[in-house]
C-alpha positions in Angstrom: 0.0 -0.2 0.0 1.7 3.5 -0.7 1.7 5.8 2.1 -0.5 8.2 0.6 -3.1 5.3 0.4 -2.2 4.5 3.9 -2.8 8.1 5.4 -5.6 8.2 3.7 -7.4 4.9 5.1 -5.8 5.9 8.4 -7.8 9.2 8.3 -11.3 7.3 7.4 -10.4 4.8 9.9 -9.5 7.5 13.1 -13.2 9.2 11.5 -15.0 6.1 12.2 -13.6 5.4 15.8 -13.2 6.8 19.5 -9.9 7.5 20.6 -7.5 4.6 20.1 -3.8 4.2 20.4 -0.7 4.0 17.9 0.0 0.4 18.9 -3.7 -0.4 17.6 -3.4 1.6 14.3 0.6 0.3 13.7 -1.5 -3.3 13.5 -4.3 -2.0 12.0 -1.9 -1.2 9.2 0.8 -3.4 9.5 3.5 -1.0 9.9 5.8 0.4 12.9 4.3 2.9 15.7 7.3 5.3 14.3 5.4 5.2 10.7 1.9 5.7 12.3 3.8 8.7 14.1 5.2 10.1 10.9 1.9 9.7 9.1 0.0 12.0 11.8 2.7 14.5 11.7 1.7 14.4 8.2 -1.9 14.7 8.7 -1.2 17.3 10.6 1.0 19.2 8.5 -1.9 18.9 6.0 -4.4 20.7 8.3 -6.5 17.3 9.9 -7.0 17.7 13.6 -5.3 14.9 14.7 -5.5 15.1 18.8 -4.0 13.0 21.2 -3.2 12.2 24.8 0.4 10.9 25.7 1.1 8.3 28.4 -0.7 5.4 29.6 -4.6 5.5 29.2 -3.7 8.2 26.1 -4.8 7.7 22.7 -5.1 10.1 19.6 -8.4 10.8 17.7 -9.7 12.9 15.1 -11.8 16.2 16.2 -15.2 15.9 15.3 -15.1 18.6 12.7 -12.4 16.8 10.8 
């Protein structure tokens, strides 16, 4: 899967969920957590409102208006 396609699918996947973890996203897309962090940074750079809470019990999600 291309990077662009994965990022689009990641956006759609996050849109359809509540908070999730980077680990869950990495497992879902069969990539490393580092790749997901890079994808999230790229999405933020495109103006996608990705929010997150660090640490145990934290997670990532998209702002409702995204």
